[in-house]
C-alpha positions, 0 to 999 in steps of 0.5 A: 691594434687588432680588433676583438673577435667574437667569443661564443660558448654553449651554456650549461649549468655548472655542476659545482654550483649545483652541488653548492646549492644542494649543500646549502639546502641541506645545511638550511634543513639541518639548521632548522631541525637542530634549532631550539624552536618549537616543532611547528616552527621547525616544520615550517622552516623545513618545508620552506627550505625544501620548497625554495631549494626545489624551485631554485634547483629547477630554474638553475638546471633548466637555464633559459638560454643554450648559447651566447656569443659576444660579437666583435661589435660589442653586442650579444646574441643569445639563443633561448632554450625554445630556439628563438634568438635575441640580441642582448647588452651586457649590464655588468660582468664580475670576475672572481677567481676562475668564476665569471658572472655575466648580467645581460638584458635581452632585447625583450627586456628580460634579464639573464645571469650567466655563471661560468666556472671551470666545469661549464666553460673552458679556460680559454673562453674564460680568459678571453672573456676576462680580457674583453670584460676588463677593456669593455666595462669600466669599474663601478665605484 
């Protein structure tokens, strides 16, 4: 059997996921505005939804890593946005259609969630990740 090769990719946020977050934020604002609650409750819900959305979008648009490589030996190398590199281990990988979510724990203890979709990762890389995830991670019940 041929040994696994390294799988590397540059990580950038998914524009599709960004659009989905913006739509959900707009729906949350609309739901609060159209509810039968008093005006002060509507205002509070609107402000809370706007603040949460701004924080989430800011964190999402500036991911903490720029590059990830799944080495042939099974460990990960991730390049942080500030230029430092870390080793990481995969905690869990979930595949849903064309989307892959990778949960990693860096060597400094921080957790990372990488969301790979059709618009931020090429099809060949996603295919190779799906195959390797299927063989590397046992299903959890």
